[in-house]
N, CA, C, O and the ligand as a Tripos MOL2 file, in Angstrom:
@<TRIPOS>MOLECULE
protein
  257   255    65     0     0
PROTEIN
NO_CHARGES

@<TRIPOS>ATOM
      1 N           2.5360   -4.1310  -18.5570 N.3       1 MET1
      2 CA          2.7300   -3.7320  -17.1450 C.3       1 MET1
      3 C           2.3260   -4.8760  -16.2210 C.2       1 MET1
      4 O           1.3250   -5.5470  -16.4720 O.2       1 MET1
      5 N           3.0680   -5.1000  -15.1910 N.am      2 PRO2
      6 CA          2.7500   -6.1900  -14.2640 C.3       2 PRO2
      7 C           1.5840   -5.8190  -13.3510 C.2       2 PRO2
      8 O           1.4730   -4.6830  -12.8890 O.2       2 PRO2
      9 N           0.7270   -6.7910  -13.1030 N.am      3 ASP3
     10 CA         -0.3780   -6.5490  -12.1750 C.3       3 ASP3
     11 C           0.1440   -6.5480  -10.7420 C.2       3 ASP3
     12 O           1.0660   -7.2850  -10.3900 O.2       3 ASP3
     13 N          -0.4570   -5.7220   -9.9530 N.am      4 GLN4
     14 CA         -0.0730   -5.6630   -8.5460 C.3       4 GLN4
     15 C          -1.1700   -6.2860   -7.7110 C.2       4 GLN4
     16 O          -2.3450   -5.9550   -7.8690 O.2       4 GLN4
     17 N          -0.7900   -7.1850   -6.8280 N.am      5 GLU5
     18 CA         -1.7770   -7.8200   -5.9710 C.3       5 GLU5
     19 C          -2.0800   -6.9040   -4.7850 C.2       5 GLU5
     20 O          -1.1850   -6.3970   -4.1090 O.2       5 GLU5
     21 N          -3.3770   -6.7150   -4.5670 N.am      6 VAL6
     22 CA         -3.7980   -5.8940   -3.4290 C.3       6 VAL6
     23 C          -4.3640   -6.8250   -2.3770 C.2       6 VAL6
     24 O          -5.3530   -7.5190   -2.6110 O.2       6 VAL6
     25 N          -3.7410   -6.8340   -1.2360 N.am      7 ARG7
     26 CA         -4.1640   -7.7480   -0.1790 C.3       7 ARG7
     27 C          -4.6820   -6.9760    1.0320 C.2       7 ARG7
     28 O          -4.3160   -5.8240    1.2680 O.2       7 ARG7
     29 N          -5.5360   -7.6430    1.7820 N.am      8 CYS8
     30 CA         -6.0610   -7.0480    3.0070 C.3       8 CYS8
     31 C          -4.9190   -6.8350    3.9900 C.2       8 CYS8
     32 O          -4.1170   -7.7370    4.2310 O.2       8 CYS8
     33 N          -4.8540   -5.6460    4.5500 N.am      9 SER9
     34 CA         -3.7750   -5.3360    5.4810 C.3       9 SER9
     35 C          -3.9700   -6.0740    6.8060 C.2       9 SER9
     36 O          -3.0590   -6.1280    7.6320 O.2       9 SER9
     37 N          -5.1440   -6.6310    7.0010 N.am     10 CYS10
     38 CA         -5.4490   -7.2710    8.2740 C.3      10 CYS10
     39 C          -5.2200   -8.7880    8.2020 C.2      10 CYS10
     40 O          -4.5370   -9.3500    9.0580 O.2      10 CYS10
     41 N          -5.7810   -9.4430    7.1950 N.am     11 CYS11
     42 CA         -5.7000  -10.9020    7.1200 C.3      11 CYS11
     43 C          -4.9530  -11.3830    5.8780 C.2      11 CYS11
     44 O          -4.8410  -12.5880    5.6550 O.2      11 CYS11
     45 N          -4.4540  -10.4760    5.0850 N.am     12 ARG12
     46 CA         -3.6520  -10.7840    3.9080 C.3      12 ARG12
     47 C          -4.4430  -11.4830    2.8080 C.2      12 ARG12
     48 O          -3.8400  -12.0510    1.8970 O.2      12 ARG12
     49 N          -5.7460  -11.4620    2.8630 N.am     13 ARG13
     50 CA         -6.5450  -12.0540    1.8110 C.3      13 ARG13
     51 C          -6.3760  -11.2420    0.5320 C.2      13 ARG13
     52 O          -6.3360  -10.0130    0.5680 O.2      13 ARG13
     53 N          -6.2790  -11.9340   -0.5870 N.am     14 LEU14
     54 CA         -6.1490  -11.2370   -1.8690 C.3      14 LEU14
     55 C          -7.4730  -10.5870   -2.2290 C.2      14 LEU14
     56 O          -8.4750  -11.2760   -2.4220 O.2      14 LEU14
     57 N          -7.4820   -9.2730   -2.3200 N.am     15 LEU15
     58 CA         -8.7130   -8.5520   -2.6170 C.3      15 LEU15
     59 C          -8.9130   -8.4410   -4.1210 C.2      15 LEU15
     60 O          -9.9830   -8.7710   -4.6340 O.2      15 LEU15
     61 N          -7.9020   -7.9850   -4.8180 N.am     16 PHE16
     62 CA         -7.9710   -7.9040   -6.2810 C.3      16 PHE16
     63 C          -6.5940   -7.6040   -6.8280 C.2      16 PHE16
     64 O          -5.6580   -7.2980   -6.0900 O.2      16 PHE16
     65 N          -6.5000   -7.6980   -8.1250 N.am     17 LYS17
     66 CA         -5.2580   -7.3250   -8.7890 C.3      17 LYS17
     67 C          -5.5180   -6.0830   -9.6210 C.2      17 LYS17
     68 O          -6.6020   -5.9000  -10.1750 O.2      17 LYS17
     69 N          -4.5220   -5.2500   -9.6960 N.am     18 ILE18
     70 CA         -4.6790   -4.0230  -10.4540 C.3      18 ILE18
     71 C          -3.3940   -3.7460  -11.2190 C.2      18 ILE18
     72 O          -2.2900   -3.9940  -10.7330 O.2      18 ILE18
     73 N          -3.5630   -3.2390  -12.3970 N.am     19 GLU19
     74 CA         -2.3930   -2.9120  -13.2000 C.3      19 GLU19
     75 C          -1.6290   -1.7610  -12.5690 C.2      19 GLU19
     76 O          -2.2090   -0.7900  -12.0820 O.2      19 GLU19
     77 N          -0.3250   -1.8980  -12.5920 N.am     20 ASP20
     78 CA          0.5010   -0.8700  -11.9940 C.3      20 ASP20
     79 C           0.2370    0.4800  -12.6540 C.2      20 ASP20
     80 O           0.3470    0.6150  -13.8730 O.2      20 ASP20
     81 N          -0.1060    1.4610  -11.8560 N.am     21 GLY21
     82 CA         -0.3630    2.7870  -12.3850 C.3      21 GLY21
     83 C          -1.8230    3.0300  -12.7220 C.2      21 GLY21
     84 O          -2.1920    4.1410  -13.1020 O.2      21 GLY21
     85 N          -2.6730    1.9910  -12.5880 N.am     22 ALA22
     86 CA         -4.0730    2.1370  -12.9560 C.3      22 ALA22
     87 C          -4.8540    2.9320  -11.9050 C.2      22 ALA22
     88 O          -5.8870    3.5330  -12.2010 O.2      22 ALA22
     89 N          -4.3510    2.9210  -10.7040 N.am     23 LEU23
     90 CA         -5.0480    3.6150   -9.6210 C.3      23 LEU23
     91 C          -4.5760    5.0680   -9.5790 C.2      23 LEU23
     92 O          -3.3900    5.3410   -9.3960 O.2      23 LEU23
     93 N          -5.5170    5.9900   -9.7500 N.am     24 CYS24
     94 CA         -5.1080    7.3980   -9.7910 C.3      24 CYS24
     95 C          -5.6990    8.1860   -8.6270 C.2      24 CYS24
     96 O          -5.5000    9.3970   -8.5340 O.2      24 CYS24
     97 N          -6.4220    7.5110   -7.7440 N.am     25 GLY25
     98 CA         -6.9750    8.2070   -6.6000 C.3      25 GLY25
     99 C          -7.1320    7.2620   -5.4320 C.2      25 GLY25
    100 O          -6.8440    6.0710   -5.5510 O.2      25 GLY25
    101 N          -7.5880    7.7800   -4.3000 N.am     26 ALA26
    102 CA         -7.7620    6.9370   -3.1300 C.3      26 ALA26
    103 C          -8.9210    5.9710   -3.3680 C.2      26 ALA26
    104 O          -9.8910    6.2990   -4.0510 O.2      26 ALA26
    105 N          -8.7990    4.7720   -2.7900 N.am     27 LEU27
    106 CA         -9.8110    3.7500   -2.9930 C.3      27 LEU27
    107 C         -10.0000    2.9780   -1.6840 C.2      27 LEU27
    108 O          -9.0310    2.6000   -1.0250 O.2      27 LEU27
    109 N         -11.2520    2.7540   -1.3260 N.am     28 SER28
    110 CA        -11.5260    2.0240   -0.0970 C.3      28 SER28
    111 C         -12.2480    0.7340   -0.4410 C.2      28 SER28
    112 O         -13.1780    0.7310   -1.2490 O.2      28 SER28
    113 N         -11.8250   -0.3530    0.1660 N.am     29 ILE29
    114 CA        -12.4870   -1.6350   -0.0840 C.3      29 ILE29
    115 C         -12.5790   -2.4010    1.2240 C.2      29 ILE29
    116 O         -11.6440   -2.4260    2.0240 O.2      29 ILE29
    117 N         -13.7350   -3.0260    1.4180 N.am     30 LYS30
    118 CA        -13.9430   -3.7550    2.6590 C.3      30 LYS30
    119 C         -13.6320   -5.2240    2.4160 C.2      30 LYS30
    120 O         -14.1550   -5.8430    1.4890 O.2      30 LYS30
    121 N         -12.7810   -5.7630    3.2560 N.am     31 CYS31
    122 CA        -12.3820   -7.1510    3.1100 C.3      31 CYS31
    123 C         -13.5760   -8.0700    3.3740 C.2      31 CYS31
    124 O         -14.2210   -7.9420    4.4150 O.2      31 CYS31
    125 N         -13.8870   -8.9940    2.4590 N.am     32 PRO32
    126 CA        -15.0330   -9.8810    2.6430 C.3      32 PRO32
    127 C         -14.8000  -10.9150    3.7290 C.2      32 PRO32
    128 O         -15.7540  -11.5140    4.2270 O.2      32 PRO32
    129 N         -13.5640  -11.1320    4.0980 N.am     33 ARG33
    130 CA        -13.2900  -12.1470    5.1130 C.3      33 ARG33
    131 C         -13.3490  -11.5570    6.5200 C.2      33 ARG33
    132 O         -14.0920  -12.0430    7.3720 O.2      33 ARG33
    133 N         -12.5600  -10.5040    6.7590 N.am     34 CYS34
    134 CA        -12.4870   -9.9770    8.1240 C.3      34 CYS34
    135 C         -13.1860   -8.6190    8.2510 C.2      34 CYS34
    136 O         -13.2520   -8.0390    9.3350 O.2      34 CYS34
    137 N         -13.7010   -8.1310    7.1350 N.am     35 ARG35
    138 CA        -14.4640   -6.8870    7.1230 C.3      35 ARG35
    139 C         -13.6400   -5.6710    7.5240 C.2      35 ARG35
    140 O         -14.1880   -4.6530    7.9470 O.2      35 ARG35
    141 N         -12.3680   -5.7770    7.3940 N.am     36 ALA36
    142 CA        -11.5260   -4.6130    7.6460 C.3      36 ALA36
    143 C         -11.5790   -3.6860    6.4430 C.2      36 ALA36
    144 O         -11.5660   -4.1370    5.2980 O.2      36 ALA36
    145 N         -11.6370   -2.4080    6.7070 N.am     37 LEU37
    146 CA        -11.6910   -1.4530    5.6060 C.3      37 LEU37
    147 C         -10.2600   -1.0830    5.1990 C.2      37 LEU37
    148 O          -9.4950   -0.5070    5.9730 O.2      37 LEU37
    149 N          -9.9370   -1.4340    3.9670 N.am     38 ASN38
    150 CA         -8.6030   -1.1380    3.4650 C.3      38 ASN38
    151 C          -8.6690    0.1040    2.5900 C.2      38 ASN38
    152 O          -9.4440    0.1660    1.6360 O.2      38 ASN38
    153 N          -7.8650    1.0720    2.9180 N.am     39 THR39
    154 CA         -7.7970    2.2870    2.1180 C.3      39 THR39
    155 C          -6.5100    2.2570    1.3040 C.2      39 THR39
    156 O          -5.4080    2.1680    1.8450 O.2      39 THR39
    157 N          -6.6850    2.3350   -0.0160 N.am     40 LEU40
    158 CA         -5.5360    2.2630   -0.9100 C.3      40 LEU40
    159 C          -5.2350    3.6220   -1.4990 C.2      40 LEU40
    160 O          -6.1210    4.4460   -1.7240 O.2      40 LEU40
    161 N          -3.9870    3.8210   -1.7360 N.am     41 ARG41
    162 CA         -3.5580    5.0260   -2.4280 C.3      41 ARG41
    163 C          -2.7910    4.5960   -3.6720 C.2      41 ARG41
    164 O          -2.3260    3.4590   -3.7580 O.2      41 ARG41
    165 N          -2.6620    5.4860   -4.6120 N.am     42 PRO42
    166 CA         -1.8960    5.1460   -5.8120 C.3      42 PRO42
    167 C          -0.5150    4.6320   -5.4450 C.2      42 PRO42
    168 O           0.1300    5.1220   -4.5180 O.2      42 PRO42
    169 N          -0.0690    3.6060   -6.2170 N.am     43 PHE43
    170 CA          1.2060    2.9780   -5.8870 C.3      43 PHE43
    171 C           2.3580    3.9540   -6.0950 C.2      43 PHE43
    172 O           3.3830    3.8900   -5.4160 O.2      43 PHE43
    173 N           2.1660    4.8330   -7.0260 N.am     44 ARG44
    174 CA          3.1830    5.8790   -7.2030 C.3      44 ARG44
    175 C           2.8940    6.9860   -6.2100 C.2      44 ARG44
    176 O           2.3400    8.0310   -6.5490 O.2      44 ARG44
    177 N           3.2820    6.7270   -4.9860 N.am     45 ALA45
    178 CA          2.9510    7.6400   -3.9020 C.3      45 ALA45
    179 C           3.7320    8.9350   -4.0330 C.2      45 ALA45
    180 O           4.7880    8.9820   -4.6640 O.2      45 ALA45
    181 N           3.2010    9.9750   -3.4320 N.am     46 PRO46
    182 CA          3.9290   11.2450   -3.4060 C.3      46 PRO46
    183 C           5.3230   11.0590   -2.8250 C.2      46 PRO46
    184 O           5.5190   10.2690   -1.9010 O.2      46 PRO46
    185 N           6.2740   11.7790   -3.3620 N.am     47 SER47
    186 CA          7.6660   11.5710   -2.9840 C.3      47 SER47
    187 C           7.8890   11.8630   -1.5030 C.2      47 SER47
    188 O           8.8050   11.3130   -0.8920 O.2      47 SER47
    189 N           7.0530   12.7270   -0.9250 N.am     48 THR48
    190 CA          7.2800   13.0860    0.4770 C.3      48 THR48
    191 C           7.1340   11.8600    1.3740 C.2      48 THR48
    192 O           7.8820   11.7000    2.3390 O.2      48 THR48
    193 N           6.1620   10.9880    1.0530 N.am     49 GLU49
    194 CA          5.9440    9.8120    1.8820 C.3      49 GLU49
    195 C           7.1500    8.8790    1.8130 C.2      49 GLU49
    196 O           7.5920    8.3300    2.8220 O.2      49 GLU49
    197 N           7.6650    8.7150    0.6100 N.am     50 ARG50
    198 CA          8.8310    7.8430    0.4410 C.3      50 ARG50
    199 C          10.0390    8.3890    1.1960 C.2      50 ARG50
    200 O          10.7680    7.6460    1.8530 O.2      50 ARG50
    201 N          10.2330    9.6930    1.0910 N.am     51 VAL51
    202 CA         11.3890   10.2960    1.7660 C.3      51 VAL51
    203 C          11.2790   10.0760    3.2680 C.2      51 VAL51
    204 O          12.2660    9.7800    3.9410 O.2      51 VAL51
    205 N          10.0550   10.2260    3.7810 N.am     52 GLN52
    206 CA          9.8760   10.0310    5.2170 C.3      52 GLN52
    207 C          10.2250    8.6000    5.6200 C.2      52 GLN52
    208 O          10.8920    8.3750    6.6290 O.2      52 GLN52
    209 N           9.7710    7.6440    4.8280 N.am     53 ARG53
    210 CA         10.0470    6.2560    5.1460 C.3      53 ARG53
    211 C          11.5550    5.9930    5.1060 C.2      53 ARG53
    212 O          12.1210    5.3620    5.9980 O.2      53 ARG53
    213 N          12.1790    6.4920    4.0510 N.am     54 GLN54
    214 CA         13.6020    6.2240    3.8960 C.3      54 GLN54
    215 C          14.3850    6.8120    5.0730 C.2      54 GLN54
    216 O          15.2610    6.1560    5.6370 O.2      54 GLN54
    217 N          14.0620    8.0450    5.4310 N.am     55 SER55
    218 CA         14.7960    8.6830    6.5210 C.3      55 SER55
    219 C          14.5050    7.9380    7.8320 C.2      55 SER55
    220 O          15.3640    7.8510    8.7100 O.2      55 SER55
    221 N          13.2910    7.4090    7.9490 N.am     56 ASP56
    222 CA         12.9430    6.6570    9.1430 C.3      56 ASP56
    223 C          13.8090    5.4120    9.2710 C.2      56 ASP56
    224 O          14.3620    5.1280   10.3330 O.2      56 ASP56
    225 N          13.9170    4.6700    8.1620 N.am     57 GLU57
    226 CA         14.7310    3.4580    8.1640 C.3      57 GLU57
    227 C          16.1920    3.8100    8.4150 C.2      57 GLU57
    228 O          16.9080    3.0990    9.1210 O.2      57 GLU57
    229 N          16.6140    4.9130    7.8250 N.am     58 GLY58
    230 CA         17.9970    5.3230    7.9610 C.3      58 GLY58
    231 C          18.3730    5.6000    9.4060 C.2      58 GLY58
    232 O          19.4380    5.1920    9.8710 O.2      58 GLY58
    233 N          17.4800    6.3040   10.1190 N.am     59 THR59
    234 CA         17.7970    6.6490   11.4930 C.3      59 THR59
    235 C          17.8600    5.3970   12.3680 C.2      59 THR59
    236 O          18.7350    5.2620   13.2230 O.2      59 THR59
    237 N          16.8980    4.4720   12.1320 N.am     60 SER60
    238 CA         16.8840    3.2570   12.9450 C.3      60 SER60
    239 C          18.1370    2.4290   12.6620 C.2      60 SER60
    240 O          18.6890    1.7870   13.5550 O.2      60 SER60
    241 N          18.5700    2.4590   11.4050 N.am     61 HIS61
    242 CA         19.7630    1.7030   11.0430 C.3      61 HIS61
    243 C          20.9990    2.3200   11.7000 C.2      61 HIS61
    244 O          21.8730    1.6100   12.1980 O.2      61 HIS61
    245 N          21.0540    3.6400   11.6910 N.am     62 GLU62
    246 CA         22.1980    4.3100   12.2860 C.3      62 GLU62
    247 C          22.2400    4.0550   13.7980 C.2      62 GLU62
    248 O          23.3010    3.9060   14.4020 O.2      62 GLU62
    249 N          21.0510    4.0130   14.3690 N.am     63 HIS63
    250 CA         20.9690    3.8180   15.8130 C.3      63 HIS63
    251 C          21.5910    2.4820   16.2180 C.2      63 HIS63
    252 O          22.2440    2.3740   17.2560 O.2      63 HIS63
    253 N          21.3750    1.4680   15.3770 N.am     64 ARG64
    254 CA         21.9310    0.1550   15.7020 C.3      64 ARG64
    255 C          23.4220    0.1640   15.3950 C.2      64 ARG64
    256 O          24.0990   -0.8450   15.5940 O.2      64 ARG64
    257 ZN         -9.1310   -9.0860    5.8150 Zn       65 ZN65
@<TRIPOS>BOND
     1     1     2 1
     2     2     3 1
     3     3     4 2
     4     3     5 am
     5     5     6 1
     6     6     7 1
     7     7     8 2
     8     7     9 am
     9     9    10 1
    10    10    11 1
    11    11    12 2
    12    11    13 am
    13    13    14 1
    14    14    15 1
    15    15    16 2
    16    15    17 am
    17    17    18 1
    18    18    19 1
    19    19    20 2
    20    19    21 am
    21    21    22 1
    22    22    23 1
    23    23    24 2
    24    23    25 am
    25    25    26 1
    26    26    27 1
    27    27    28 2
    28    27    29 am
    29    29    30 1
    30    30    31 1
    31    31    32 2
    32    31    33 am
    33    33    34 1
    34    34    35 1
    35    35    36 2
    36    35    37 am
    37    37    38 1
    38    38    39 1
    39    39    40 2
    40    39    41 am
    41    41    42 1
    42    42    43 1
    43    43    44 2
    44    43    45 am
    45    45    46 1
    46    46    47 1
    47    47    48 2
    48    47    49 am
    49    49    50 1
    50    50    51 1
    51    51    52 2
    52    51    53 am
    53    53    54 1
    54    54    55 1
    55    55    56 2
    56    55    57 am
    57    57    58 1
    58    58    59 1
    59    59    60 2
    60    59    61 am
    61    61    62 1
    62    62    63 1
    63    63    64 2
    64    63    65 am
    65    65    66 1
    66    66    67 1
    67    67    68 2
    68    67    69 am
    69    69    70 1
    70    70    71 1
    71    71    72 2
    72    71    73 am
    73    73    74 1
    74    74    75 1
    75    75    76 2
    76    75    77 am
    77    77    78 1
    78    78    79 1
    79    79    80 2
    80    79    81 am
    81    81    82 1
    82    82    83 1
    83    83    84 2
    84    83    85 am
    85    85    86 1
    86    86    87 1
    87    87    88 2
    88    87    89 am
    89    89    90 1
    90    90    91 1
    91    91    92 2
    92    91    93 am
    93    93    94 1
    94    94    95 1
    95    95    96 2
    96    95    97 am
    97    97    98 1
    98    98    99 1
    99    99   100 2
   100    99   101 am
   101   101   102 1
   102   102   103 1
   103   103   104 2
   104   103   105 am
   105   105   106 1
   106   106   107 1
   107   107   108 2
   108   107   109 am
   109   109   110 1
   110   110   111 1
   111   111   112 2
   112   111   113 am
   113   113   114 1
   114   114   115 1
   115   115   116 2
   116   115   117 am
   117   117   118 1
   118   118   119 1
   119   119   120 2
   120   119   121 am
   121   121   122 1
   122   122   123 1
   123   123   124 2
   124   123   125 am
   125   125   126 1
   126   126   127 1
   127   127   128 2
   128   127   129 am
   129   129   130 1
   130   130   131 1
   131   131   132 2
   132   131   133 am
   133   133   134 1
   134   134   135 1
   135   135   136 2
   136   135   137 am
   137   137   138 1
   138   138   139 1
   139   139   140 2
   140   139   141 am
   141   141   142 1
   142   142   143 1
   143   143   144 2
   144   143   145 am
   145   145   146 1
   146   146   147 1
   147   147   148 2
   148   147   149 am
   149   149   150 1
   150   150   151 1
   151   151   152 2
   152   151   153 am
   153   153   154 1
   154   154   155 1
   155   155   156 2
   156   155   157 am
   157   157   158 1
   158   158   159 1
   159   159   160 2
   160   159   161 am
   161   161   162 1
   162   162   163 1
   163   163   164 2
   164   163   165 am
   165   165   166 1
   166   166   167 1
   167   167   168 2
   168   167   169 am
   169   169   170 1
   170   170   171 1
   171   171   172 2
   172   171   173 am
   173   173   174 1
   174   174   175 1
   175   175   176 2
   176   175   177 am
   177   177   178 1
   178   178   179 1
   179   179   180 2
   180   179   181 am
   181   181   182 1
   182   182   183 1
   183   183   184 2
   184   183   185 am
   185   185   186 1
   186   186   187 1
   187   187   188 2
   188   187   189 am
   189   189   190 1
   190   190   191 1
   191   191   192 2
   192   191   193 am
   193   193   194 1
   194   194   195 1
   195   195   196 2
   196   195   197 am
   197   197   198 1
   198   198   199 1
   199   199   200 2
   200   199   201 am
   201   201   202 1
   202   202   203 1
   203   203   204 2
   204   203   205 am
   205   205   206 1
   206   206   207 1
   207   207   208 2
   208   207   209 am
   209   209   210 1
   210   210   211 1
   211   211   212 2
   212   211   213 am
   213   213   214 1
   214   214   215 1
   215   215   216 2
   216   215   217 am
   217   217   218 1
   218   218   219 1
   219   219   220 2
   220   219   221 am
   221   221   222 1
   222   222   223 1
   223   223   224 2
   224   223   225 am
   225   225   226 1
   226   226   227 1
   227   227   228 2
   228   227   229 am
   229   229   230 1
   230   230   231 1
   231   231   232 2
   232   231   233 am
   233   233   234 1
   234   234   235 1
   235   235   236 2
   236   235   237 am
   237   237   238 1
   238   238   239 1
   239   239   240 2
   240   239   241 am
   241   241   242 1
   242   242   243 1
   243   243   244 2
   244   243   245 am
   245   245   246 1
   246   246   247 1
   247   247   248 2
   248   247   249 am
   249   249   250 1
   250   250   251 1
   251   251   252 2
   252   251   253 am
   253   253   254 1
   254   254   255 1
   255   255   256 2
@<TRIPOS>SUBSTRUCTURE
     1 MET1         2 RESIDUE 1 A MET
     2 PRO2         6 RESIDUE 1 A PRO
     3 ASP3        10 RESIDUE 1 A ASP
     4 GLN4        14 RESIDUE 1 A GLN
     5 GLU5        18 RESIDUE 1 A GLU
     6 VAL6        22 RESIDUE 1 A VAL
     7 ARG7        26 RESIDUE 1 A ARG
     8 CYS8        30 RESIDUE 1 A CYS
     9 SER9        34 RESIDUE 1 A SER
    10 CYS10       38 RESIDUE 1 A CYS
    11 CYS11       42 RESIDUE 1 A CYS
    12 ARG12       46 RESIDUE 1 A ARG
    13 ARG13       50 RESIDUE 1 A ARG
    14 LEU14       54 RESIDUE 1 A LEU
    15 LEU15       58 RESIDUE 1 A LEU
    16 PHE16       62 RESIDUE 1 A PHE
    17 LYS17       66 RESIDUE 1 A LYS
    18 ILE18       70 RESIDUE 1 A ILE
    19 GLU19       74 RESIDUE 1 A GLU
    20 ASP20       78 RESIDUE 1 A ASP
    21 GLY21       82 RESIDUE 1 A GLY
    22 ALA22       86 RESIDUE 1 A ALA
    23 LEU23       90 RESIDUE 1 A LEU
    24 CYS24       94 RESIDUE 1 A CYS
    25 GLY25       98 RESIDUE 1 A GLY
    26 ALA26      102 RESIDUE 1 A ALA
    27 LEU27      106 RESIDUE 1 A LEU
    28 SER28      110 RESIDUE 1 A SER
    29 ILE29      114 RESIDUE 1 A ILE
    30 LYS30      118 RESIDUE 1 A LYS
    31 CYS31      122 RESIDUE 1 A CYS
    32 PRO32      126 RESIDUE 1 A PRO
    33 ARG33      130 RESIDUE 1 A ARG
    34 CYS34      134 RESIDUE 1 A CYS
    35 ARG35      138 RESIDUE 1 A ARG
    36 ALA36      142 RESIDUE 1 A ALA
    37 LEU37      146 RESIDUE 1 A LEU
    38 ASN38      150 RESIDUE 1 A ASN
    39 THR39      154 RESIDUE 1 A THR
    40 LEU40      158 RESIDUE 1 A LEU
    41 ARG41      162 RESIDUE 1 A ARG
    42 PRO42      166 RESIDUE 1 A PRO
    43 PHE43      170 RESIDUE 1 A PHE
    44 ARG44      174 RESIDUE 1 A ARG
    45 ALA45      178 RESIDUE 1 A ALA
    46 PRO46      182 RESIDUE 1 A PRO
    47 SER47      186 RESIDUE 1 A SER
    48 THR48      190 RESIDUE 1 A THR
    49 GLU49      194 RESIDUE 1 A GLU
    50 ARG50      198 RESIDUE 1 A ARG
    51 VAL51      202 RESIDUE 1 A VAL
    52 GLN52      206 RESIDUE 1 A GLN
    53 ARG53      210 RESIDUE 1 A ARG
    54 GLN54      214 RESIDUE 1 A GLN
    55 SER55      218 RESIDUE 1 A SER
    56 ASP56      222 RESIDUE 1 A ASP
    57 GLU57      226 RESIDUE 1 A GLU
    58 GLY58      230 RESIDUE 1 A GLY
    59 THR59      234 RESIDUE 1 A THR
    60 SER60      238 RESIDUE 1 A SER
    61 HIS61      242 RESIDUE 1 A HIS
    62 GLU62      246 RESIDUE 1 A GLU
    63 HIS63      250 RESIDUE 1 A HIS
    64 ARG64      254 RESIDUE 1 A ARG
    65 ZN65       257 GROUP 0 **** ****
């Protein structure tokens, strides 16, 4: 399985690498550089979140 790089959402610093699917619950980590608290969720997110994103992109695309 390929490792997934987890980066700070604020400064893009590489926080750690994790094997795809290894994360099974929410995880919080504080960035050592900018001290932003990054909250991670399993990469295999619930389907509802994906559907929302897709429909969001779809509407914006249709609008243009
Ligand atoms: Zn940061």
